[in-house]
N, C-alpha and C positions, 0 to 999 in steps of 0.2 A: 546463759548457763553455759557454764564451763563444762568440759565433760567429766562426768565423775563417776567413783562406783564410791557406795556409803555400805559401809558391816565388815564383819569380816567375808571376807572375798574368796580364801584359803581356806576350805575345810577338809576335813575328815568324813568321810562317806560312813552307810554302814555296813559296809564291808571292809571297810580302810583304807580303800584308796583315796588319795587327797585327789582334788580338784579345785580349780581357781579359774575365777570369774572376770570381765570384764567388758565395759563398752566398747565398739571397735567397728568402724564402715557400718553404721546406721545398724547394729546388730547386737546379739550378746554373745559373745563367744565364751567356751570353755576350755579348757586346758585341764587333761584328768592321765592317772597316772592306769596305766595298761592292768598292774599287779599293784599292792600294796609295796611299798619302798622301791618297786623296779623302776623301768624306765617309763617315758611317757609319749602319749598318743597325739597325733598331730591335733591342734586345736583348730575346733571346727562350732559353728555358730547352732546356738540352741533356741528351743522357743519357735522355729517356724520363719515363716521368710519377709513378716510383717515389718516394716521401716520402723524404727526406734532414735529417738532423740539420743545423743551421747550421756547417757546417766544410767546407771542401776544400780538398785539394793537389793544386799544379797541377806537370808538370816537362815540360820541352822536347827533342826528340831533335836530334838531328843532322839527322835529317830533316825537319825542324817539324811534327811531331806534337806535339799537343798531349795528355799524360796526365793523368786527373783520377782523385782517387779522393774518397770520403767516409764516411762512416759511414750505414747507413740502418737506423732499427727494425725489427724483426722479429716478435717474441713479448713482449709486455709486460714490462718489465725487461730486456732484449736486445737486441742491437744488431748486424751485419755491414758486413762492410770492403765497397765495391763499386767499382769501375773501370770506365774508356769512354777511347774515342780519338776525339780529333779530327782529323781528316787535314787539314778545310780550317777555318777559322774562321766562313767564311759559307755554311756548308752542315751537315747534320744532323749530329749526333755519332752516335755508337755507342751502344745503349741498354744502364745499367750491367749490370754481370756480375759476380754477387756473389762474394767471394777468400777470404771468411770471417773467422777471429778469430784472434788470436796467442795464447788459451789455448782452444779450441775454441768454446767458447762463454761469452756475459756481454753486459755494455754496456759502452759504449765505456771506454776504457782510457787514451786520449790522442789529440792529434792529427795523422792521419798525413803522413809527409812523400814522393816520388813524385822519382825523376831516373831518368834513363834513358839506359844505356851506349851504347856506341860503333857497338853490332850492332843499336839500337832497341827492346833489351829494358828494360821498367821493373820499378823495384824498389821495395816500400812498406819504409818503418819506421816501425815503430809504439812506444807504447809498452808494454808488457804490464802484467799485474794483478798481477806481482810487483814491479813495481818496475824493471826490464830494459828491455831492447830488443831486440823481434822485427822478422824482416825475412821479405819474400815476393817473389820474383823470375819473372820471364815465362823462359819457355824458350822456349829458340832458334827451333822446331819450333810453337808456339802451347802454350797452356795455360797453368799456373801449379805452380812448384815447390812443395815443401814447407814451411810454416812453418820458421824458424830461430830458433832462440834465442841471440840476442848476448852477453846475459850483464850485469850490471852492476844494480845497486840505487839508488832513490831518485834514478831520473832525473826531470827536471821534466819537465813534459807535451808539448813542442811542441820537437820535433828539428829540424836541418838536414841535407838528403842533397842529392849534387853529383855530378858526373860529371865529372874533370878530363879536360886536353888530351888526356891520355893513352888516354883512354876507357874506364879503371875506375871505379867508384865507391867514394862513400866517404860515410859519414856522422856527425852531431857531437851531442852532447848534452851536458846540464849536470846536475850532481848539487849538493847544496848547499855543496860544498867541490873539487866539478872538474871538468874538460871532459872528457868519453869522445871516444875518436875510432876509429872500425874504417873501414878498408881494402881493397878487393881485391888480392890479390897477381898475381892473372889473370884477364884478363875472363873472365865466367860462374863465377868461383868464388865462394863465401862469405866477407864482409869479416869478416876480422878485428882484432882489438882491438891498438890502439897503445899508446904511452905515453900516460898519460892528464898532460893537466895540473893543474896543482895551484891554480887559482884558484876563486872564487863569482864566478859570475857572473847576472846579473836573468834571472828564468825569462822566456821567447819573446825574447829578446833574440839567438839566432842566426842568423845570415846567413852561408854559404859562396858562395867565389866562385874560378871558376879563376884563377890567375893568371900561370902561366909550365906548360909543359911537364912541370916539376915537381912544382909545388903548387898546392896550392889554399889560399887565405886563408879564416880564418873570425875576422867581428866577431863582437865581443860586448861588453857593458856589463855592469860590474863592479860589484861593490854599492857602488861612490864616487860611480858617476853618469861613471865614466869608460870609452869606448870604445875599447878594444883591437883590434887586430889580432895576429894570431895563425898562424902554419906551424908545424905538428908538428915536431917535431925544432931549433924555436928558442925564444926566450924571446918571450911576448907583448910586443908593444911598444904603449904608450898614445898615442893620435890628439889627443882632445880632450873636451874635457867632452861628453857625450851631449846632441844636442837636442832629446831626446824621451825617452818614457817607452819608446816599441817597437823594433822590431828595424829596420835598417837597409835599404835598398832598395840593391843595387851592380851596377856594370855596367863594362867593358871599354871605349873610346872612347880617340880619336886628338884632341889638343889642342895645336894648332901644331906638328902631326909629333911630339909626342911622347907615347906609350902609357898612356893614366892611368888610375886608376879612379876611377870618379865614385861619390860615396853618396848618398842622398837619404831622408830621415826627415820625418815629420811630427812638427815644433816644439812645448815647450810652449805655445807662442803660439798652436797652430794651424794656422800655417804651415806651406809645405812650405821645408824647409834643406837646400841641398847644399854639397857638398866637394870638389876633386877633388887629387888628386896622385900625380907619377909611379909607375907601376904599383911594387909594392914596394918601395918606397922611402920607406919611413912617414918617417924621420927629415924630409924634405922639410917636414913639417909638411902640418896641417890646419885652414880655419878655414871657419865656415859660412855662408853665405850664405842670407837668408830669402826668400819668394817668392810668389806669388800670395794669395787669400784666406784667411781661417780655416776649418778643417773641423772636422765633428765629430768625437768622441771614435772612433770606431769607421773611420776614412776611412783606406783607406790607400794604401801608394806603393810604385810599381815603376818598375823603368826599362827601356829596349831601345833597340837600335843600328837603325833604323826599313833599308829597302831603298838610301837616298840617304846611307846612314851618321852620317844626325843621330842625333842623343841624342833618344829621346822619354822624356816624365814624363807620368807617368799617375797620379790619386790617385781612388780609387772607393769610394763610399761604400754601403754593402751596406743600412744601413737606409732609405733615401732609391734608390738606384741612378743616384745622381749621379755621372757620371763627367766628371772635368776631365782637359785633357789640351796639354802644352804640349811645344813644339820648340826645342832648341839653334837658335839663329841663325846664319847662315852670316857669320859676323865673329870677329875673333880675340878670347879670354877663353872665359867661362863665361856667356855670355848668352842667356836663352828668350824667347820669344814670349810673350805675354799667355797667361794663360787659359785658353780655351775649352770650356764646358760641349757635349758630345756626345750625340747623339741626340735 
């Protein structure tokens, strides 16, 4: 299992501060603004001193709290999942709490994904030993419910979890010949399987984004290298050739008065590629524009809208701890400031 961070790892907290998270040196690290829009504090370890595997899932609740999930080694050859909540980026996170294993015990089974419902309850999804998907959810008044086997088979390692504008939780997983989808029918209920999409997606390319009150949109790259957008119940729409091999980062923002979906991806050149189009209007077309310096292969890209409603893009390289940041300029179009190192 490679060093991985899953989810939107650049988030805006309840107080407007931005923070970024990544696995590094057998721990979870946090970079946080000292004040909203200001300079950044030195990076530090969060969640306590437990040794972690190099994988981290990040989810943000509507309350602005960050939920972190990782694997930790337990006994030789076995691991367990742990969870922490970070209420303020510039303050200490809660210590890691063990939340178990989808098969009760064993080694790591996949990269976890975490999302947070409208009531602030975290939901963790992970591939299980049988190749399906298992899920664990927080209870309304504290603690965790039981592990639930959502079924599936031959699921790729990395999943995508998302909370829609309705506040209900959804999850996506890819197999060699289809994309699986689960969603809650009622708040707090166990997600149920929806009609799968018969398509072969490249492993590790799933990203989900709420795009309206009714829909979430899944972005994935097909085996021929084409980036697609898919809303369950409709046909997938090809957008453009993927800029690079990994997943896209996605967020919603207003560009010249129009609700747009902004995509970013580490391109094959090593630079960051941006593209935007009116939300849920994929036929309008997508064109990539590259920006910034060439980045190492393990660099990730994330997007967020800050307290001043400006899009912020960040790249983070876990192997070096280098965090770079750029903000959209206050002018028409999709122009960004020069990339600057943080810390």
